[in-house]
C-alpha positions as CSV (number, residue, x, y, z in Angstrom):
1,M,122.0,-76.3,237.6
2,T,123.1,-78.7,240.4
3,I,122.0,-82.2,241.2
4,I,121.4,-82.5,244.9
5,P,123.1,-85.7,246.1
6,N,120.6,-88.5,246.6
7,D,122.8,-90.5,249.0
8,N,121.4,-88.8,252.2
9,T,124.4,-86.4,252.5
10,S,124.1,-82.7,253.0
11,M,125.0,-80.1,250.4
12,L,126.1,-76.5,251.0
13,T,124.0,-74.1,249.0
14,P,125.8,-71.5,246.8
15,L,127.0,-68.5,248.9
16,G,124.8,-65.5,248.6
17,T,121.8,-67.3,247.1
18,L,118.5,-66.5,248.9
19,R,116.0,-68.4,246.7
20,G,116.2,-71.1,244.0
21,I,114.1,-73.4,241.8
22,I,114.0,-77.0,242.9
23,Q,112.9,-79.6,240.3
24,C,112.1,-83.2,241.2
25,V,112.4,-85.7,238.3
26,H,110.4,-88.5,239.8
27,G,111.6,-92.0,239.0
28,G,109.1,-94.0,241.2
29,D,110.2,-93.1,244.7
30,D,109.2,-90.1,246.7
31,A,111.9,-87.6,247.6
32,F,112.1,-85.7,250.8
33,L,113.9,-82.3,250.7
34,Y,115.3,-81.0,254.0
35,G,117.0,-77.8,255.0
36,S,119.1,-76.6,257.8
37,V,121.0,-73.4,258.7
38,S,123.7,-75.4,260.6
39,G,123.8,-78.8,258.9
40,E,124.0,-80.5,262.3
41,D,122.2,-83.7,263.1
42,G,118.8,-83.2,264.6
43,E,118.5,-79.7,263.1
44,W,116.9,-80.6,259.8
45,V,113.5,-79.3,258.7
46,L,111.3,-80.9,256.0
47,I,110.9,-78.4,253.2
48,E,109.0,-80.5,250.7
49,Q,107.9,-84.0,249.9
50,F,108.0,-84.7,246.2
51,T,105.5,-87.3,245.1
52,G,105.8,-86.7,241.3
53,N,107.5,-84.5,238.8
54,E,107.4,-81.0,240.4
55,L,108.9,-77.6,240.2
56,K,109.0,-75.3,243.2
57,E,110.6,-71.9,244.1
58,V,112.0,-72.1,247.7
59,A,113.9,-70.1,250.2
60,L,117.4,-71.7,250.4
61,P,118.9,-72.4,253.8
62,S,122.6,-72.9,254.1
63,Y,122.4,-76.7,253.7
64,L,120.1,-79.0,251.7
65,L,119.6,-82.8,252.1
66,V,117.5,-85.2,250.0
67,S,116.3,-88.4,251.5
68,G,114.2,-91.3,250.3
69,A,112.2,-91.4,253.6
70,A,110.6,-89.0,256.0
71,N,113.1,-90.0,258.8
72,Q,116.2,-88.8,256.8
73,T,117.8,-92.2,256.9
74,T,117.2,-93.7,253.4
75,T,119.2,-93.1,250.2
76,L,116.9,-92.0,247.4
77,A,116.5,-94.5,244.5
78,A,118.7,-93.8,241.5
79,G,115.7,-93.2,239.3
80,T,114.5,-90.1,241.2
81,K,116.7,-86.9,241.2
82,V,116.3,-83.5,242.7
83,L,117.8,-80.5,240.9
84,L,118.7,-77.0,242.1
85,D,118.8,-73.9,240.0
86,P,120.2,-71.2,242.4
87,R,120.1,-68.2,240.0
88,L,117.3,-66.4,241.8
89,G,118.5,-63.6,244.1
90,R,121.9,-63.3,242.5
91,G,121.1,-60.7,240.0
92,K,122.2,-61.5,236.5
93,A,122.7,-65.2,235.7
């Protein structure tokens, strides 16, 4: 399991992983999960807005980013965290 940084910086997903489980542990602020194949500014796509404790299976792009706002400019409050379990698609864990 990996905690996706909540400081509005991108994270490279594990090489060779096609799908993963994302869990939001909601601490009061919504979390916005973005993905990009390049990680370049202006090329991020909203994957999911988490408004509570949630668990989702998602296709994993090359880069993930968590923001505290829909405009990708706000650091997420410390009470909310987004976790990644990238074991799907790798075969044996």
